[in-house]
Every structure is written in structure tokens, then in C-alpha cells.
C-alpha positions in Angstrom: 10.1 -56.4 52.3 10.6 -52.7 50.3 9.0 -51.1 47.5 10.7 -49.8 45.3 10.7 -46.7 42.7 12.8 -46.3 39.9 13.0 -42.7 38.0 10.2 -41.2 35.7 12.1 -41.6 32.5 10.1 -43.4 30.5 7.9 -41.4 28.2 4.4 -42.6 27.0 1.4 -39.9 26.6 2.5 -37.1 27.2 4.1 -37.6 30.6 7.3 -39.5 32.2 6.6 -43.0 33.5 8.0 -44.8 36.4 8.3 -48.5 38.3 7.1 -49.4 41.6 8.1 -52.9 42.4 8.4 -55.5 45.5 12.1 -56.8 46.0 10.1 -59.5 48.3 6.4 -60.3 47.4 4.0 -59.5 44.7 0.9 -59.3 47.9 3.0 -56.0 49.7 3.4 -54.6 46.0 -0.8 -54.8 45.8 -1.5 -53.9 48.9 0.7 -50.8 48.7 -0.6 -49.9 45.4 -4.1 -50.1 47.2 -2.8 -48.1 50.1 -2.0 -45.2 47.5 -5.1 -46.0 44.9 -2.5 -47.0 42.2 -5.0 -48.7 39.5 -4.7 -52.3 39.3 -4.6 -51.5 35.0 -1.4 -49.9 36.5 0.1 -53.2 37.0 1.8 -55.1 33.9 3.4 -58.8 35.5 5.8 -57.4 38.1 5.5 -54.0 38.8 2.7 -51.0 38.2 4.0 -48.2 35.8 3.3 -44.6 37.8 3.3 -41.3 36.4 6.0 -39.0 37.7 3.2 -36.4 38.9 3.0 -39.2 41.7 6.5 -39.9 41.7 7.1 -37.7 45.1 3.9 -39.0 46.9 4.9 -42.5 46.6 8.5 -41.5 47.6 6.3 -40.3 51.0 4.6 -43.3 51.4 7.4 -45.4 52.0 8.6 -46.1 48.3 12.8 -46.2 48.6 13.9 -44.4 45.3 16.3 -46.5 43.5 18.2 -46.2 39.8 16.6 -48.2 37.0 19.7 -50.6 37.3 19.3 -51.3 40.4 15.1 -51.8 40.5 16.0 -54.8 38.0 18.9 -55.6 40.0 16.9 -56.3 43.1 13.9 -57.8 40.9 15.8 -60.0 39.1 17.6 -61.1 43.3 14.0 -61.5 44.9 12.8 -64.1 42.0 10.3 -61.9 41.0 11.0 -60.5 37.6 8.6 -61.3 34.5 11.1 -60.7 31.4 9.3 -59.3 28.4 10.2 -63.2 27.2 8.0 -64.8 29.5 5.6 -61.9 28.9 4.9 -63.0 25.1 4.4 -66.5 26.5 7.6 -67.8 24.6 
């Protein structure tokens, strides 16, 4: 069971954002997020969006830093990835 975090490279709302995922279960991801007081509204189907200002804190809490590619591959391999097509309901 691992919670992963990618680089904060996604710009929005005057900051950069990273993605926080689990490669084993959404329950693990939600538990980690709740303990870190990440707002539930930050959850987007298979990941939490987290601002760059929280990145080091989340790593110190146990999130494993990975590249964007590694995050997507591990999320896909876990079976937890939700594609853009699935998000649109197609």
C-alpha cells in the first residue's frame, strides 16, 4: 500500500498543483487525505489535487514522490485509474 505524489507542475488558481493517489485502494487514499486535512472537494475520481505549498508536508507524512509518468502507470496498473472518457460518462 503506497500513497504517491507527483511533481507540482499543473497551473491553476495562481499556484501549481500535484496529484495524490494510492496504488492499492481509494480507502487508503481517503484515510491519508483525511489525516492530512485535505478537503474532500479536492478529490477528483481517482486522485486529490494538492497545492505546491503542501507538497513537502505530504511527503513528510509518507507520500512517495514519483514522476507524472510513474504516477499514471502505477495508478493504471492498480486498476484505480479513471480516464477522462470515463469521467465524461462516455
